[in-house]
Backbone as a ProteinNet text record, in pm:
[ID]
protein_1_A
[PRIMARY]
METQVIYNTDLHFEHKLWQRELTFWEDELKSFNNRLGELVTKWTDKNILAQLDHYQNQFILHGTVIDKLQEDITMHEVNMSAHYKKDEDVLNYSFVKKHIEFRNKMETQRYIYGELKKDFFRLISKYM
[TERTIARY]
-14925.4	-14783.5	-14753.9	-14675.4	-14642	-14523.7	-14528.5	-14425.6	-14341.3	-14212.2	-14117.6	-14047.9	-14046.5	-13980.2	-13844.4	-13757	-13614.7	-13569.5	-13500.3	-13458.9	-13315.5	-13277.4	-13131.5	-13047	-13096.9	-13011.8	-12975.7	-13070	-13046.1	-12930.3	-12939	-12823.8	-12697.3	-12707.4	-12588	-12514	-12587.1	-12528.7	-12454.1	-12509.9	-12445.5	-12313.7	-12325.9	-12214.8	-12103	-12126.3	-12025.7	-11959.1	-12037.1	-11983.8	-11887.2	-11929.1	-11843.6	-11718.7	-11732.5	-11614.8	-11509.3	-11545.5	-11470.1	-11401.3	-11478.4	-11425.6	-11313	-11343.1	-11245.4	-11119.7	-11135.8	-11016.4	-10933.2	-11002.2	-10932.6	-10853.6	-10921.6	-10853.9	-10727.3	-10738.8	-10627.3	-10513.8	-10539.1	-10433.4	-10375.3	-10456.8	-10411	-10314	-10354.2	-10272.3	-10137.9	-10121.7	-9997	-9910.3	-9967.5	-9904.1	-9856	-9943.7	-9911	-9793	-9800.3	-9683.9	-9552.8	-9561.8	-9443.4	-9389.5	-9483	-9443.7	-9375.8	-9434.9	-9372.6	-9236.8	-9216	-9081.2	-8976.4	-9024.9	-8943.2	-8901.8	-9002.2	-8978.4	-8888.3	-8906	-8822.3	-8676.2	-8643.7	-8514.5	-8450.2	-8541.9	-8505.9	-8475.5	-8547	-8542	-8473.2	-8412.1	-8348.8	-8410.9	-8473.3	-8531.1	-8626.1	-8612.2	-8709.2	-8849.2	-8869.3	-9015.4	-9086.3	-9008.3	-9068.4	-9089.5	-8990.9	-9006.4	-9117.7	-9147.8	-9256.6	-9387.5	-9395.1	-9512.7	-9536.8	-9424	-9432.5	-9481.7	-9432.7	-9471.5	-9620.9	-9670.6	-9813.1	-9890.7	-9856.9	-9932.9	-9915.4	-9800.4	-9785.6	-9886.2	-9892.9	-9988.3	-10134.7	-10169.5	-10296.9	-10330.2	-10236.6	-10257.4	-10273.6	-10198.5	-10216.8	-10359.9	-10401	-10536.6	-10641	-10627.1	-10728.9	-10731	-10610.8	-10609.7	-10689.5	-10684.3	-10754.6	-10902.3	-10939.6	-11083.1	-11136.7	-11051.8	-11090.8	-11114	-11024.3	-11034.7	-11170.7	-11201.7	-11320.9	-11446.7	-11444.5	-11557.8	-11576.8	-11469.4	-11471.9	-11533.1	-11486.9	-11542.2	-11687.4	-11737.3	-11883.7	-11960.5	-11906.6	-11976.6	-11990.7	-11882	-11884.8	-11984	-11998.2	-12085.5	-12231.7	-12251.3	-12383	-12420.2	-12328	-12349.8	-12387.5	-12317.6	-12346.6	-12492.5	-12532.1	-12669.9	-12769.7	-12740.6	-12830.1	-12843.7	-12725	-12729.1	-12811.2	-12810.3	-12893	-13036.6	-13077.4	-13214.3	-13252.9	-13173	-13191.2	-13214.5	-13132.9	-13140.3	-13275.8	-13331.6	-13457.1	-13575	-13537.5	-13635.1	-13697	-13623	-13665.3	-13594.6	-13645	-13577.9	-13594.4	-13714	-13748.1	-13686.7	-13620.4	-13548.9	-13632.3	-13603.5	-13681.4	-13620.5	-13695.9	-13661.9	-13532.3	-13501.6	-13377.5	-13256.4	-13267.1	-13160.6	-13127	-13235.7	-13220.8	-13178.4	-13217.6	-13170.2	-13013.8	-12970.4	-12826.6	-12748.8	-12814.5	-12754	-12746.6	-12845.1	-12850.4	-12741.4	-12731.8	-12627.9	-12487.9	-12466.6	-12339.8	-12318.9	-12419.4	-12405.1	-12359.6	-12417.9	-12373.8	-12224.4	-12183.2	-12042.1	-11947.4	-11998.5	-11921.2	-11911.5	-12022.1	-12017.9	-11925.3	-11929.4	-11842.3	-11694.8	-11668.8	-11527	-11479.1	-11565.7	-11528.5	-11492.5	-11562.5	-11519.7	-11382.4	-11368.8	-11246.6	-11127.1	-11143.5	-11044.6	-11008.8	-11109.9	-11087.9	-11009.4	-11046.1	-10964.1	-10818.7	-10802.8	-10663.5	-10584.4	-10644.5	-10572.9	-10539.9	-10635.5	-10603.8	-10489.6	-10490.7	-10381	-10247.2	-10248.9	-10136.1	-10076.2	-10163.2	-10122.2	-10060.5	-10111.8	-10053.6	-9904	-9890	-9756.9	-9660.1	-9702.2	-9606.4	-9570	-9658.9	-9636.6	-9542.7	-9539.8	-9445.1	-9309	-9298.4	-9168	-9117.8	-9186	-9128	-9030.1
-17644.5	-17645.5	-17765.9	-17742.5	-17840.1	-17924.6	-18058.3	-18146.9	-18166.7	-18168.2	-18191.7	-18331.1	-18409.8	-18547.5	-18533.7	-18586.2	-18594.9	-18738.5	-18775.3	-18919.5	-18932.7	-19058.2	-19084.5	-19046.1	-19069.6	-19038.8	-18893.2	-18808.7	-18663.4	-18626	-18688.5	-18656.9	-18719.4	-18846	-18915.2	-18838	-18774.6	-18693.4	-18573.8	-18512	-18396.5	-18446.8	-18557.3	-18614.8	-18634.8	-18691.3	-18717.1	-18583.4	-18487.7	-18353.7	-18306.8	-18316.1	-18268.3	-18350.9	-18477.7	-18565.3	-18528.3	-18494.4	-18456.2	-18322	-18238.1	-18099.4	-18116.6	-18199.1	-18218	-18291	-18383.3	-18439.9	-18340.6	-18249.6	-18143.8	-18060.7	-18025.1	-17935.4	-18000.6	-18137.6	-18216.7	-18202.8	-18220.4	-18208.8	-18067.4	-17964.9	-17828.7	-17810	-17855.3	-17839.8	-17901.1	-18020.4	-18075	-17981.7	-17924.6	-17828.9	-17706.8	-17656.4	-17541.1	-17571.6	-17683.8	-17715.3	-17736.8	-17784.2	-17788.2	-17641.7	-17552.9	-17406.1	-17358.4	-17388.1	-17350.8	-17393	-17520.8	-17580.8	-17503.8	-17464.5	-17386.1	-17250.9	-17188.2	-17051.6	-17064.4	-17167.3	-17187.1	-17204.6	-17269.5	-17280.8	-17151.5	-17070.2	-16947.1	-16829.4	-16829.6	-16712.8	-16752.9	-16652.6	-16678.4	-16576.5	-16474.8	-16361	-16422.7	-16397.1	-16452.1	-16410.8	-16296.3	-16241.3	-16324	-16343.9	-16420.4	-16564	-16619.9	-16754.7	-16772.8	-16674.3	-16681.3	-16684.5	-16608.1	-16607.7	-16737.3	-16793.9	-16926.6	-17033	-17024	-17118.7	-17100.2	-16979.2	-16955.5	-17027.1	-17013.4	-17085.2	-17240.2	-17285.5	-17434.5	-17476.6	-17399.5	-17444.5	-17435.5	-17328.9	-17319.5	-17433	-17470.3	-17591.4	-17718.2	-17744.3	-17853.4	-17853.7	-17744.5	-17723.1	-17748.4	-17700.7	-17720.4	-17864.4	-17931.8	-18075.9	-18161.5	-18119.7	-18186.7	-18160.9	-18043	-18007.9	-18097.8	-18109.3	-18193.6	-18331.2	-18385.1	-18527.7	-18543.4	-18445.7	-18457.9	-18451.2	-18362.9	-18342.8	-18485.7	-18538.5	-18658.6	-18778.1	-18779.6	-18874.7	-18856.7	-18735.4	-18701.7	-18749.7	-18724.7	-18766.5	-18922.6	-18990.4	-19132.7	-19187	-19122.6	-19165.5	-19139.8	-19033.1	-19001.5	-19101.7	-19132.8	-19242	-19369.9	-19407.9	-19537.8	-19536	-19428.9	-19410.3	-19422.2	-19355.1	-19355.6	-19501.3	-19570.9	-19707.5	-19804.9	-19778.2	-19853.2	-19832.1	-19705.1	-19673.3	-19742.9	-19738.3	-19790.8	-19945.7	-20003.7	-20159.4	-20192.8	-20100.5	-20123.9	-20081.6	-20055.3	-20003.8	-19876.9	-19792.1	-19655.3	-19551.6	-19526.7	-19441.6	-19288.3	-19266	-19125.5	-19111.5	-18997.1	-18971.8	-18895.6	-18913.5	-18843.5	-18698.7	-18619.4	-18481.2	-18459.9	-18527.6	-18502	-18540	-18646	-18677.4	-18569.4	-18515.6	-18414.7	-18285.2	-18259.1	-18146.8	-18155.3	-18266.6	-18283.5	-18260.6	-18303.2	-18286	-18135.4	-18065.8	-17916.7	-17851.3	-17893.7	-17832.5	-17867.2	-17983.7	-18023.4	-17931.7	-17913.2	-17823.3	-17687.7	-17632.2	-17506.4	-17509.6	-17623	-17640.2	-17633.4	-17700.7	-17699.5	-17556.4	-17484	-17356.7	-17261	-17275.8	-17196.9	-17235.3	-17363.3	-17400.9	-17359.5	-17364.4	-17313.7	-17173.8	-17089.8	-16950.4	-16931.3	-17004.1	-16995.1	-17039.1	-17151.7	-17198.4	-17101.7	-17047.8	-16946.6	-16827.2	-16774.4	-16666.7	-16706.6	-16821.3	-16877.2	-16874.3	-16929.7	-16941.7	-16803.3	-16706.1	-16575.4	-16514.2	-16521.6	-16471.5	-16537.5	-16672.5	-16739.7	-16702.3	-16683.4	-16648	-16507	-16416	-16283.6	-16302.2	-16388.8	-16410.8	-16466.5	-16570	-16634.1	-16535.6	-16449.3	-16355.9	-16246.3	-16229.7	-16127.3	-16179.9	-16314.5	-16367.9	-16469.3	-16509.8	-16612.7	-16543.9
12720.7	12696.5	12611	12505.6	12412.6	12455.2	12441.5	12478.6	12371.9	12382.9	12273.4	12297.8	12200.6	12213.5	12170.9	12252.6	12220.3	12224.3	12116.8	12100.2	12131.5	12165.8	12186.3	12072.8	11944.3	11830.1	11824	11866.2	11861.5	11951.1	12073.3	12170.1	12132.5	12074.1	12024.5	11925.9	11836.7	11722.5	11784.8	11879.5	11941.1	12023.1	12085.5	12157.5	12059.8	11942	11841.2	11796.9	11778.6	11736.5	11845.7	11975.1	12081.9	12091.8	12077.3	12081.6	11979.4	11856	11752	11777.3	11836.5	11877.2	11986.5	12085.1	12193.9	12143.1	12049.5	11992.8	11913.3	11843.6	11771.3	11868.3	11976.2	12082.6	12136.4	12152.3	12208.1	12110.3	11975.9	11873	11875.3	11888	11884.8	12013.7	12127.9	12245.7	12227.3	12152	12126.1	12042.7	11945.3	11850.8	11930.6	12017.4	12096.5	12192.6	12257.8	12341.7	12261.2	12140.9	12052.3	12024.7	12008	11985.8	12112.6	12226.2	12353.1	12366.4	12331.6	12339.4	12252.4	12138.1	12051.1	12111	12175	12235.2	12351	12431.8	12554.2	12513.6	12409	12371	12302.7	12261	12192.7	12285.9	12400.3	12497.3	12630.9	12692.5	12826.1	12926.8	12875.1	12953.1	13053.7	13184.9	13283.3	13265.6	13223.3	13207.4	13102.3	12985.7	12872.5	12917.7	12986.6	13033.7	13126.1	13203.6	13300.2	13220.4	13112	13032	12967.4	12911.9	12861	12953.7	13075	13184.8	13207.1	13206	13226.3	13123.1	13004.1	12891.5	12904.8	12938.7	12956.6	13060.8	13178.3	13283	13227.4	13154.4	13096.6	13002.8	12920.9	12836.8	12914.5	13024.3	13104.4	13163.7	13212.5	13276.6	13171.5	13052.6	12951.9	12910.3	12905.1	12873.8	12980.6	13105.8	13213.8	13191.6	13153.7	13133.3	13013.7	12907.2	12795.2	12843	12917.9	12967.8	13044.1	13126.8	13208.8	13113.1	13019.3	12924.5	12850.8	12809.7	12738.4	12829.5	12945.7	13044.1	13065.4	13070.7	13098	12974.6	12856.2	12728.2	12733.4	12766.7	12771.2	12875.2	12990.1	13095.1	13032.5	12970.1	12915.3	12813	12726	12622.2	12680.3	12787.1	12856.3	12908.1	12968.3	13019.3	12902.1	12794.9	12683.2	12632.2	12619.7	12575.6	12662.3	12792.9	12889.9	12857.3	12827.9	12798	12673.9	12570.2	12445	12450.2	12527.9	12539.3	12615.4	12692.1	12751.1	12661.5	12534.5	12442.4	12476.5	12539.8	12586.5	12496.8	12386.3	12290.1	12327.3	12398.9	12441.3	12580	12603.8	12731.1	12822.8	12956	13058.3	13068.9	13146.7	13159.2	13226.7	13333.3	13411.8	13325.9	13239.8	13151.5	13047.6	12991.5	12891.5	12951.5	13076.4	13142	13167.6	13204.3	13217.6	13085.4	12983.1	12851.5	12814.9	12846	12814.9	12905.5	13029.7	13118	13055.9	13005.6	12949.1	12824.6	12744.7	12620.9	12666.7	12777.2	12828.4	12868.3	12933.2	12971.1	12843.2	12744.2	12612.4	12554.3	12563	12507.6	12588.1	12718.3	12802.2	12780.3	12766.5	12746.6	12610.6	12514.3	12375.5	12379	12457.6	12474.2	12540.9	12652.1	12729.6	12644.2	12572.9	12490.9	12379	12317.4	12210.4	12254.7	12382.8	12434.4	12466.9	12515.8	12538	12416.1	12309.7	12178.5	12123.6	12129.8	12079.8	12159.9	12289.2	12369.1	12331.7	12312.1	12279.8	12143.3	12055.9	11917.3	11925.1	12005.9	12026.1	12074.9	12179.6	12238	12141.3	12064.4	11964.1	11857.2	11814.1	11705.4	11755.3	11889.6	11948.4	11973.6	11999.8	12035.1	11939	11838.5	11741.9	11651.3
[MASK]
++++++++++++++++++++++++++++++++++++++++++++++++++++++++++++++++++++++++++++++++++++++++++++++++++++++++++++++++++++++++++++++++

């Protein structure tokens, strides 16, 4: 069995990509909430307002998920920094395993968020 060496810099690079993606999502959510505000002032129909409320709740939920993911990245970076300060540039198996699990979380969240955006765009194209 061949052993693969994974360095702090490899994981740090991926963390930076994820942080940028999460920051972008946060900005998008602000924009989507602004659109919701426009729609709420435009419509009085209770069914439409209920749909808008649903999306507002989804955006709040997604914002919470983003915060948690950012927190997890920060904790991972702190852990990596501690290893680096000890001159341990190569990471242990359990640490890399956690990183891979986090990568899977990001992929799942990327899919969920993509679906939410598609549904929201359908809604605003219908009611704008």
